[in-house]
N, C-alpha and C positions, 0 to 999 in steps of 0.2 A: 485881497483886502477883506475886511470884515463884512459879512453879509452877502458876499458873492457866492455863486454856485460853482462847485468844483466839477469840471467835465473830466471824468475818469479816462476817457479815450485819449486825452492829450497828455496824460501823465506817463512818466517812465515807470518801469517796474519798481524801482527804489522809492519814487515819489508816491506811488499808489500804496506801497507797504506802509510808509510813514503816515499817509492820510488815514489809512484804516486804523492804525494805532492811535492817532489823535482822535478819531471819531469815537473809538471805544472809551477813551479817557473823558472826552467831552460829554458823552451820554451818561457815564457814571456820575460825573460832577453835576450835571443838570438834574439828575434824579435826586442826588443828595441835597442839592440846593432847594429844590421844590419841597422836599420833606421838611427841611429846616425852616423855610419861609412859611410853611403851613403849620408850624408849631411842633413838629415831630423831631425829637432829638435822635440822631443816628446812634443806635445802641445794639449790641448783640449780647443777649443774656448768657451768663456762664452756664454751660451744660445744654444750651439750646441746640437741638438737633436740626441741622441744615440739610435739606434734601439735595442730593447730588445726582448728576448725570455723567455717564461715561461717554467721552468724546474721542474721536480720532482727528488729530489736527492735520490740516491741509497745508498750512503755511507756518513759517517760523513766527512765534509769538514771544515777546519778552515776558519776564516774570511779572505777576500781578498780585495784588492783595485782594482776595475774594471778599464777597459780602459778609463772610463769617470772620473777617479780619485775619485770615491765615494766608501765608504765601503759597502761590501755585506757579509752577513753571520755573524757568522758561521752557517752551515747547518747540520741538522741531517737527517738520512734516513727517507724518506717519506715527508720531508719538500717540499713545493712548493713555488717558488720565481721567480721573474722577474729579469733577469740579462742581461748585455750588450751582444749583439750578438756575439762579438769576444770571450768573456769569455765563453759563452754558448757552442760555438763550441768545445772548448777545453775540457770542462766537458763531453760533449756527446761523443767525440772522445775517451776519456780515460775510458769510461764506468762508470763514476761517477754519471751521471744523464741521464734522458731521457726527450725529449721535450714533453710538454703537448699541445695538440691542444686546442686553445681557440676559441670558437664560439661566435660571437657577435650578 
């Protein structure tokens, strides 16, 4: 029910995967909504350079639309990809991926 706390220990592997996906979507939506309610319109300027991070994915992730409004994924465990910084932070924070150090 709405407002209740989810106890991850009681979830099956499939339920936990679904919960993580829903959490990612919910956090993105809340961020967008806060911006709109504070008077900021969600826009991405043409040609705007979006900082990216290279990640190694630990779990299967469905395709997403990044903060730059471009499609990314789907990703499988051990896939390595460059994604927008803001999206990368969410994946790492939720334990879905780890950052890969890139040496130039």
